[in-house]
TORSEBA-621968 format. One record per residue (C-alpha): residue number from 1; x, y, z. Coordinates in steps of 0.5 Angstrom, whole numbers, plus 500, padded with zeros to 3 digits. Example, Ala and Ser with C-alpha at 12.3 -4.5 7.8 and 13.67 -1.06 7.14 Angstrom:
BEGIN
<rec seq="1" xx="525" yy="491" zz="516"/>
<rec seq="2" xx="527" yy="498" zz="514"/>
END
This chain:
BEGIN
<rec seq="1" xx="440" yy="413" zz="776"/>
<rec seq="2" xx="445" yy="410" zz="772"/>
<rec seq="3" xx="449" yy="403" zz="774"/>
<rec seq="4" xx="456" yy="403" zz="773"/>
<rec seq="5" xx="458" yy="397" zz="769"/>
<rec seq="6" xx="464" yy="393" zz="772"/>
<rec seq="7" xx="470" yy="389" zz="769"/>
<rec seq="8" xx="471" yy="382" zz="771"/>
<rec seq="9" xx="473" yy="382" zz="779"/>
<rec seq="10" xx="481" yy="380" zz="777"/>
<rec seq="11" xx="481" yy="386" zz="773"/>
<rec seq="12" xx="479" yy="390" zz="779"/>
<rec seq="13" xx="484" yy="387" zz="783"/>
<rec seq="14" xx="490" yy="388" zz="778"/>
<rec seq="15" xx="495" yy="393" zz="780"/>
<rec seq="16" xx="496" yy="399" zz="777"/>
<rec seq="17" xx="502" yy="401" zz="773"/>
<rec seq="18" xx="503" yy="409" zz="771"/>
<rec seq="19" xx="510" yy="410" zz="769"/>
<rec seq="20" xx="513" yy="417" zz="770"/>
<rec seq="21" xx="512" yy="419" zz="763"/>
<rec seq="22" xx="511" yy="426" zz="761"/>
<rec seq="23" xx="516" yy="432" zz="761"/>
<rec seq="24" xx="522" yy="428" zz="759"/>
<rec seq="25" xx="526" yy="433" zz="755"/>
<rec seq="26" xx="532" yy="432" zz="759"/>
<rec seq="27" xx="538" yy="426" zz="759"/>
<rec seq="28" xx="534" yy="420" zz="760"/>
<rec seq="29" xx="537" yy="415" zz="765"/>
<rec seq="30" xx="530" yy="413" zz="767"/>
<rec seq="31" xx="527" yy="408" zz="762"/>
<rec seq="32" xx="533" yy="404" zz="760"/>
<rec seq="33" xx="532" yy="406" zz="753"/>
<rec seq="34" xx="538" yy="408" zz="748"/>
<rec seq="35" xx="540" yy="415" zz="750"/>
<rec seq="36" xx="542" yy="417" zz="743"/>
<rec seq="37" xx="538" yy="415" zz="737"/>
<rec seq="38" xx="536" yy="410" zz="732"/>
<rec seq="39" xx="541" yy="407" zz="727"/>
<rec seq="40" xx="542" yy="412" zz="721"/>
<rec seq="41" xx="539" yy="407" zz="716"/>
<rec seq="42" xx="533" yy="407" zz="720"/>
<rec seq="43" xx="532" yy="414" zz="720"/>
<rec seq="44" xx="533" yy="414" zz="712"/>
<rec seq="45" xx="527" yy="409" zz="712"/>
<rec seq="46" xx="523" yy="413" zz="716"/>
<rec seq="47" xx="524" yy="419" zz="711"/>
<rec seq="48" xx="523" yy="415" zz="705"/>
<rec seq="49" xx="516" yy="412" zz="707"/>
<rec seq="50" xx="511" yy="414" zz="702"/>
<rec seq="51" xx="503" yy="416" zz="704"/>
<rec seq="52" xx="501" yy="410" zz="700"/>
<rec seq="53" xx="505" yy="405" zz="704"/>
<rec seq="54" xx="501" yy="408" zz="710"/>
<rec seq="55" xx="494" yy="406" zz="707"/>
<rec seq="56" xx="496" yy="398" zz="707"/>
<rec seq="57" xx="495" yy="393" zz="713"/>
<rec seq="58" xx="502" yy="391" zz="715"/>
<rec seq="59" xx="505" yy="384" zz="713"/>
<rec seq="60" xx="509" yy="381" zz="718"/>
<rec seq="61" xx="511" yy="374" zz="715"/>
<rec seq="62" xx="517" yy="376" zz="711"/>
<rec seq="63" xx="520" yy="380" zz="716"/>
<rec seq="64" xx="519" yy="375" zz="722"/>
<rec seq="65" xx="522" yy="370" zz="717"/>
<rec seq="66" xx="528" yy="374" zz="716"/>
<rec seq="67" xx="529" yy="375" zz="724"/>
<rec seq="68" xx="528" yy="368" zz="725"/>
<rec seq="69" xx="534" yy="366" zz="720"/>
<rec seq="70" xx="538" yy="371" zz="724"/>
<rec seq="71" xx="537" yy="368" zz="730"/>
<rec seq="72" xx="538" yy="361" zz="727"/>
<rec seq="73" xx="531" yy="359" zz="728"/>
<rec seq="74" xx="526" yy="357" zz="723"/>
<rec seq="75" xx="520" yy="362" zz="721"/>
<rec seq="76" xx="515" yy="358" zz="725"/>
<rec seq="77" xx="520" yy="358" zz="731"/>
<rec seq="78" xx="519" yy="366" zz="732"/>
<rec seq="79" xx="513" yy="371" zz="732"/>
<rec seq="80" xx="514" yy="379" zz="732"/>
<rec seq="81" xx="510" yy="382" zz="738"/>
<rec seq="82" xx="508" yy="390" zz="739"/>
<rec seq="83" xx="514" yy="390" zz="744"/>
<rec seq="84" xx="516" yy="385" zz="750"/>
<rec seq="85" xx="510" yy="387" zz="753"/>
<rec seq="86" xx="505" yy="384" zz="748"/>
<rec seq="87" xx="509" yy="378" zz="748"/>
<rec seq="88" xx="508" yy="377" zz="756"/>
<rec seq="89" xx="501" yy="379" zz="755"/>
<rec seq="90" xx="499" yy="374" zz="750"/>
<rec seq="91" xx="503" yy="368" zz="753"/>
<rec seq="92" xx="499" yy="370" zz="760"/>
<rec seq="93" xx="492" yy="370" zz="756"/>
<rec seq="94" xx="494" yy="363" zz="752"/>
<rec seq="95" xx="496" yy="359" zz="757"/>
<rec seq="96" xx="494" yy="361" zz="764"/>
<rec seq="97" xx="488" yy="359" zz="767"/>
<rec seq="98" xx="484" yy="357" zz="773"/>
<rec seq="99" xx="488" yy="353" zz="778"/>
<rec seq="100" xx="495" yy="355" zz="775"/>
<rec seq="101" xx="501" yy="358" zz="778"/>
<rec seq="102" xx="505" yy="364" zz="775"/>
<rec seq="103" xx="512" yy="363" zz="778"/>
<rec seq="104" xx="516" yy="370" zz="779"/>
<rec seq="105" xx="523" yy="371" zz="782"/>
<rec seq="106" xx="522" yy="378" zz="785"/>
<rec seq="107" xx="524" yy="384" zz="785"/>
<rec seq="108" xx="523" yy="384" zz="777"/>
<rec seq="109" xx="520" yy="387" zz="771"/>
<rec seq="110" xx="513" yy="389" zz="773"/>
<rec seq="111" xx="509" yy="387" zz="767"/>
<rec seq="112" xx="509" yy="380" zz="769"/>
<rec seq="113" xx="505" yy="381" zz="775"/>
<rec seq="114" xx="500" yy="386" zz="772"/>
<rec seq="115" xx="499" yy="381" zz="766"/>
<rec seq="116" xx="499" yy="375" zz="770"/>
<rec seq="117" xx="494" yy="378" zz="775"/>
<rec seq="118" xx="489" yy="379" zz="769"/>
<rec seq="119" xx="488" yy="372" zz="769"/>
<rec seq="120" xx="485" yy="367" zz="774"/>
<rec seq="121" xx="492" yy="364" zz="775"/>
<rec seq="122" xx="495" yy="365" zz="782"/>
<rec seq="123" xx="502" yy="369" zz="783"/>
<rec seq="124" xx="507" yy="366" zz="787"/>
<rec seq="125" xx="513" yy="370" zz="788"/>
<rec seq="126" xx="520" yy="368" zz="790"/>
<rec seq="127" xx="524" yy="374" zz="794"/>
<rec seq="128" xx="531" yy="374" zz="792"/>
<rec seq="129" xx="537" yy="375" zz="797"/>
<rec seq="130" xx="540" yy="382" zz="800"/>
<rec seq="131" xx="545" yy="381" zz="794"/>
<rec seq="132" xx="539" yy="380" zz="789"/>
<rec seq="133" xx="543" yy="374" zz="786"/>
<rec seq="134" xx="538" yy="370" zz="782"/>
<rec seq="135" xx="534" yy="366" zz="787"/>
<rec seq="136" xx="535" yy="359" zz="783"/>
<rec seq="137" xx="534" yy="354" zz="789"/>
<rec seq="138" xx="528" yy="358" zz="792"/>
<rec seq="139" xx="525" yy="358" zz="785"/>
<rec seq="140" xx="526" yy="350" zz="784"/>
<rec seq="141" xx="523" yy="349" zz="791"/>
<rec seq="142" xx="517" yy="353" zz="789"/>
<rec seq="143" xx="515" yy="349" zz="783"/>
<rec seq="144" xx="509" yy="345" zz="784"/>
<rec seq="145" xx="504" yy="341" zz="779"/>
<rec seq="146" xx="500" yy="347" zz="778"/>
<rec seq="147" xx="506" yy="351" zz="776"/>
<rec seq="148" xx="504" yy="354" zz="769"/>
<rec seq="149" xx="509" yy="359" zz="767"/>
<rec seq="150" xx="516" yy="361" zz="770"/>
<rec seq="151" xx="518" yy="368" zz="768"/>
<rec seq="152" xx="525" yy="370" zz="768"/>
<rec seq="153" xx="528" yy="377" zz="766"/>
<rec seq="154" xx="536" yy="375" zz="764"/>
<rec seq="155" xx="539" yy="380" zz="766"/>
<rec seq="156" xx="534" yy="382" zz="771"/>
<rec seq="157" xx="531" yy="389" zz="772"/>
<rec seq="158" xx="531" yy="393" zz="776"/>
<rec seq="159" xx="537" yy="389" zz="779"/>
<rec seq="160" xx="542" yy="387" zz="773"/>
<rec seq="161" xx="543" yy="380" zz="776"/>
<rec seq="162" xx="543" yy="374" zz="771"/>
<rec seq="163" xx="541" yy="367" zz="771"/>
<rec seq="164" xx="546" yy="362" zz="768"/>
<rec seq="165" xx="544" yy="357" zz="763"/>
<rec seq="166" xx="545" yy="351" zz="767"/>
<rec seq="167" xx="540" yy="354" zz="772"/>
<rec seq="168" xx="535" yy="356" zz="767"/>
<rec seq="169" xx="536" yy="349" zz="763"/>
<rec seq="170" xx="535" yy="346" zz="770"/>
<rec seq="171" xx="528" yy="350" zz="772"/>
<rec seq="172" xx="526" yy="348" zz="765"/>
<rec seq="173" xx="527" yy="340" zz="766"/>
<rec seq="174" xx="524" yy="341" zz="773"/>
<rec seq="175" xx="518" yy="344" zz="770"/>
<rec seq="176" xx="516" yy="340" zz="764"/>
<rec seq="177" xx="509" yy="342" zz="765"/>
<rec seq="178" xx="510" yy="349" zz="765"/>
<rec seq="179" xx="513" yy="355" zz="760"/>
<rec seq="180" xx="519" yy="358" zz="762"/>
<rec seq="181" xx="520" yy="365" zz="759"/>
<rec seq="182" xx="527" yy="368" zz="759"/>
<rec seq="183" xx="526" yy="375" zz="757"/>
<rec seq="184" xx="533" yy="377" zz="754"/>
<rec seq="185" xx="531" yy="385" zz="753"/>
<rec seq="186" xx="538" yy="387" zz="755"/>
<rec seq="187" xx="542" yy="381" zz="752"/>
<rec seq="188" xx="546" yy="386" zz="748"/>
<rec seq="189" xx="549" yy="389" zz="754"/>
<rec seq="190" xx="550" yy="382" zz="757"/>
<rec seq="191" xx="553" yy="378" zz="751"/>
<rec seq="192" xx="550" yy="371" zz="753"/>
<rec seq="193" xx="543" yy="368" zz="751"/>
<rec seq="194" xx="540" yy="361" zz="751"/>
<rec seq="195" xx="536" yy="363" zz="744"/>
<rec seq="196" xx="540" yy="357" zz="741"/>
<rec seq="197" xx="537" yy="352" zz="746"/>
<rec seq="198" xx="531" yy="353" zz="742"/>
<rec seq="199" xx="534" yy="351" zz="735"/>
<rec seq="200" xx="539" yy="346" zz="738"/>
<rec seq="201" xx="535" yy="342" zz="744"/>
<rec seq="202" xx="527" yy="343" zz="742"/>
<rec seq="203" xx="526" yy="336" zz="743"/>
<rec seq="204" xx="529" yy="336" zz="750"/>
<rec seq="205" xx="527" yy="343" zz="752"/>
<rec seq="206" xx="520" yy="344" zz="748"/>
<rec seq="207" xx="518" yy="349" zz="754"/>
<rec seq="208" xx="523" yy="354" zz="753"/>
<rec seq="209" xx="521" yy="361" zz="750"/>
<rec seq="210" xx="525" yy="367" zz="749"/>
<rec seq="211" xx="523" yy="374" zz="749"/>
<rec seq="212" xx="527" yy="380" zz="746"/>
<rec seq="213" xx="526" yy="387" zz="745"/>
<rec seq="214" xx="528" yy="392" zz="740"/>
<rec seq="215" xx="527" yy="398" zz="744"/>
<rec seq="216" xx="533" yy="398" zz="748"/>
<rec seq="217" xx="540" yy="397" zz="744"/>
<rec seq="218" xx="537" yy="398" zz="737"/>
<rec seq="219" xx="533" yy="405" zz="740"/>
<rec seq="220" xx="526" yy="403" zz="737"/>
<rec seq="221" xx="522" yy="404" zz="743"/>
<rec seq="222" xx="517" yy="409" zz="740"/>
<rec seq="223" xx="516" yy="404" zz="735"/>
<rec seq="224" xx="514" yy="398" zz="739"/>
<rec seq="225" xx="517" yy="391" zz="737"/>
<rec seq="226" xx="519" yy="385" zz="740"/>
<rec seq="227" xx="520" yy="378" zz="739"/>
<rec seq="228" xx="518" yy="371" zz="742"/>
<rec seq="229" xx="522" yy="365" zz="740"/>
<rec seq="230" xx="520" yy="358" zz="742"/>
<rec seq="231" xx="517" yy="351" zz="739"/>
<rec seq="232" xx="512" yy="351" zz="734"/>
<rec seq="233" xx="507" yy="348" zz="738"/>
<rec seq="234" xx="507" yy="353" zz="743"/>
<rec seq="235" xx="507" yy="359" zz="738"/>
<rec seq="236" xx="502" yy="356" zz="735"/>
<rec seq="237" xx="497" yy="358" zz="741"/>
<rec seq="238" xx="501" yy="365" zz="741"/>
<rec seq="239" xx="499" yy="366" zz="734"/>
<rec seq="240" xx="492" yy="365" zz="736"/>
<rec seq="241" xx="491" yy="370" zz="741"/>
<rec seq="242" xx="496" yy="375" zz="738"/>
<rec seq="243" xx="493" yy="380" zz="733"/>
<rec seq="244" xx="496" yy="379" zz="726"/>
<rec seq="245" xx="496" yy="387" zz="725"/>
<rec seq="246" xx="499" yy="389" zz="732"/>
<rec seq="247" xx="506" yy="390" zz="729"/>
<rec seq="248" xx="505" yy="396" zz="724"/>
<rec seq="249" xx="508" yy="397" zz="717"/>
<rec seq="250" xx="513" yy="403" zz="719"/>
<rec seq="251" xx="516" yy="398" zz="725"/>
<rec seq="252" xx="517" yy="393" zz="720"/>
<rec seq="253" xx="520" yy="397" zz="715"/>
<rec seq="254" xx="525" yy="400" zz="721"/>
<rec seq="255" xx="526" yy="393" zz="724"/>
<rec seq="256" xx="529" yy="391" zz="717"/>
<rec seq="257" xx="534" yy="397" zz="717"/>
<rec seq="258" xx="536" yy="396" zz="724"/>
<rec seq="259" xx="538" yy="389" zz="724"/>
<rec seq="260" xx="542" yy="390" zz="718"/>
<rec seq="261" xx="546" yy="396" zz="721"/>
<rec seq="262" xx="550" yy="391" zz="726"/>
<rec seq="263" xx="556" yy="397" zz="725"/>
<rec seq="264" xx="552" yy="402" zz="729"/>
<rec seq="265" xx="549" yy="397" zz="734"/>
<rec seq="266" xx="556" yy="394" zz="736"/>
<rec seq="267" xx="558" yy="401" zz="736"/>
<rec seq="268" xx="553" yy="403" zz="741"/>
<rec seq="269" xx="553" yy="397" zz="745"/>
<rec seq="270" xx="561" yy="398" zz="746"/>
<rec seq="271" xx="560" yy="406" zz="748"/>
<rec seq="272" xx="555" yy="403" zz="754"/>
<rec seq="273" xx="559" yy="398" zz="756"/>
<rec seq="274" xx="565" yy="403" zz="757"/>
<rec seq="275" xx="561" yy="408" zz="760"/>
<rec seq="276" xx="558" yy="402" zz="765"/>
<rec seq="277" xx="565" yy="401" zz="767"/>
<rec seq="278" xx="567" yy="408" zz="768"/>
<rec seq="279" xx="561" yy="410" zz="772"/>
<rec seq="280" xx="561" yy="404" zz="777"/>
<rec seq="281" xx="568" yy="406" zz="778"/>
<rec seq="282" xx="565" yy="413" zz="780"/>
<rec seq="283" xx="560" yy="411" zz="784"/>
<rec seq="284" xx="565" yy="407" zz="788"/>
<rec seq="285" xx="569" yy="413" zz="789"/>
<rec seq="286" xx="563" yy="417" zz="791"/>
<rec seq="287" xx="562" yy="411" zz="797"/>
<rec seq="288" xx="555" yy="410" zz="794"/>
<rec seq="289" xx="553" yy="402" zz="794"/>
<rec seq="290" xx="551" yy="399" zz="788"/>
<rec seq="291" xx="549" yy="392" zz="785"/>
<rec seq="292" xx="553" yy="388" zz="780"/>
<rec seq="293" xx="550" yy="389" zz="773"/>
<rec seq="294" xx="550" yy="386" zz="766"/>
<rec seq="295" xx="545" yy="391" zz="763"/>
<rec seq="296" xx="545" yy="398" zz="761"/>
<rec seq="297" xx="543" yy="400" zz="768"/>
<rec seq="298" xx="545" yy="400" zz="775"/>
<rec seq="299" xx="541" yy="399" zz="782"/>
<rec seq="300" xx="544" yy="404" zz="787"/>
<rec seq="301" xx="542" yy="404" zz="794"/>
<rec seq="302" xx="541" yy="412" zz="796"/>
<rec seq="303" xx="538" yy="411" zz="802"/>
<rec seq="304" xx="533" yy="415" zz="806"/>
<rec seq="305" xx="534" yy="421" zz="801"/>
<rec seq="306" xx="532" yy="417" zz="795"/>
<rec seq="307" xx="526" yy="421" zz="793"/>
<rec seq="308" xx="530" yy="428" zz="794"/>
<rec seq="309" xx="536" yy="425" zz="790"/>
<rec seq="310" xx="531" yy="423" zz="784"/>
<rec seq="311" xx="528" yy="430" zz="785"/>
<rec seq="312" xx="535" yy="434" zz="785"/>
<rec seq="313" xx="537" yy="430" zz="779"/>
<rec seq="314" xx="531" yy="432" zz="775"/>
<rec seq="315" xx="533" yy="439" zz="777"/>
<rec seq="316" xx="540" yy="438" zz="774"/>
<rec seq="317" xx="537" yy="436" zz="767"/>
<rec seq="318" xx="538" yy="428" zz="769"/>
<rec seq="319" xx="532" yy="423" zz="770"/>
<rec seq="320" xx="533" yy="417" zz="774"/>
<rec seq="321" xx="528" yy="412" zz="776"/>
<rec seq="322" xx="526" yy="411" zz="784"/>
<rec seq="323" xx="525" yy="403" zz="785"/>
<rec seq="324" xx="524" yy="404" zz="792"/>
<rec seq="325" xx="517" yy="401" zz="792"/>
<rec seq="326" xx="520" yy="394" zz="789"/>
<rec seq="327" xx="520" yy="388" zz="794"/>
<rec seq="328" xx="527" yy="389" zz="797"/>
<rec seq="329" xx="529" yy="395" zz="794"/>
<rec seq="330" xx="528" yy="401" zz="799"/>
<rec seq="331" xx="532" yy="407" zz="798"/>
<rec seq="332" xx="534" yy="404" zz="791"/>
<rec seq="333" xx="534" yy="408" zz="785"/>
<rec seq="334" xx="536" yy="405" zz="778"/>
<rec seq="335" xx="540" yy="409" zz="773"/>
<rec seq="336" xx="540" yy="408" zz="766"/>
<rec seq="337" xx="547" yy="407" zz="763"/>
<rec seq="338" xx="548" yy="412" zz="757"/>
<rec seq="339" xx="555" yy="414" zz="753"/>
<rec seq="340" xx="561" yy="415" zz="757"/>
<rec seq="341" xx="560" yy="423" zz="756"/>
<rec seq="342" xx="553" yy="422" zz="759"/>
<rec seq="343" xx="555" yy="418" zz="765"/>
<rec seq="344" xx="560" yy="423" zz="767"/>
<rec seq="345" xx="555" yy="429" zz="767"/>
<rec seq="346" xx="551" yy="424" zz="771"/>
<rec seq="347" xx="557" yy="423" zz="776"/>
<rec seq="348" xx="558" yy="431" zz="777"/>
<rec seq="349" xx="550" yy="431" zz="778"/>
<rec seq="350" xx="551" yy="426" zz="783"/>
<rec seq="351" xx="557" yy="429" zz="787"/>
<rec seq="352" xx="553" yy="435" zz="787"/>
<rec seq="353" xx="548" yy="432" zz="791"/>
<rec seq="354" xx="552" yy="428" zz="796"/>
<rec seq="355" xx="555" yy="435" zz="798"/>
<rec seq="356" xx="549" yy="437" zz="800"/>
<rec seq="357" xx="546" yy="430" zz="803"/>
<rec seq="358" xx="553" yy="426" zz="804"/>
<rec seq="359" xx="553" yy="419" zz="803"/>
<rec seq="360" xx="553" yy="417" zz="811"/>
<rec seq="361" xx="547" yy="422" zz="812"/>
<rec seq="362" xx="543" yy="418" zz="807"/>
<rec seq="363" xx="543" yy="411" zz="810"/>
END
């Protein structure tokens, strides 16, 4: 009889993550992607890539230096990754060990817990209050001598809430023995960043690390490009864990074009911000409770008919994301914000659902 080869115990205990991908040829308001397209300049680069270029291994250093310069950082203070997911993964692999603690405000992005649980560290969760505001006091009180990594999505997913610069700095100073990761995946829709602290205050707050993605506003989700910014000391160990070829040549070429096209980026972000304002007003008029958001999505309390709501929206050609399994999010659905025209279509579909399932009946 063949004996099944078993993985490590921590891998067996890891939570599984199966995003509801597949059959997404509809209006994509489920994964917080760019709902239109990448920059025309990126498309031009894709069309110009030769067969010969695909035979060479990717060379990331020059692109990393260019990105670092745009962010006001030195080349050694930035490293490109295969999306923010890889950034989280390599941080956990490089720094989380037995007896360490990973501190998380919840609900939040699930990959922090998944990658953290693959290590020998202990996961410590701090639940946000019912208003989903950043649980600053709870996190501050939860810091111990064992705290090694504090992960903060800012703005947070799935809630859209934010932490202030002062709160982040206070946490970093309260835990000088821990890395404070600030995941700014949705920075463009918020407008506030702490990435400047890495260059300005690296001597005072050397434990601060910022993550960025090019999957959202830039529309490069299919190419998988992310970034970690931090001190040279921290990133030296990250680079030791990171594959030198994890960001492919096509992604590197397209990233340069995307960063150069600031006009397209500003236009798309402006469209989303206008749509966000109009859509939230529409939800209010429909009597649907939601939480304030600084991102390109909103968390809506649908109530006990949340699963029917997701299904009904799909039937009308619109994909939204059920988040009711997240801590404190029972009955909640997250809706990505696209363009004003797209969100008007979403409001029509929501209103149609409420005629069958009135708001009062869904609580």
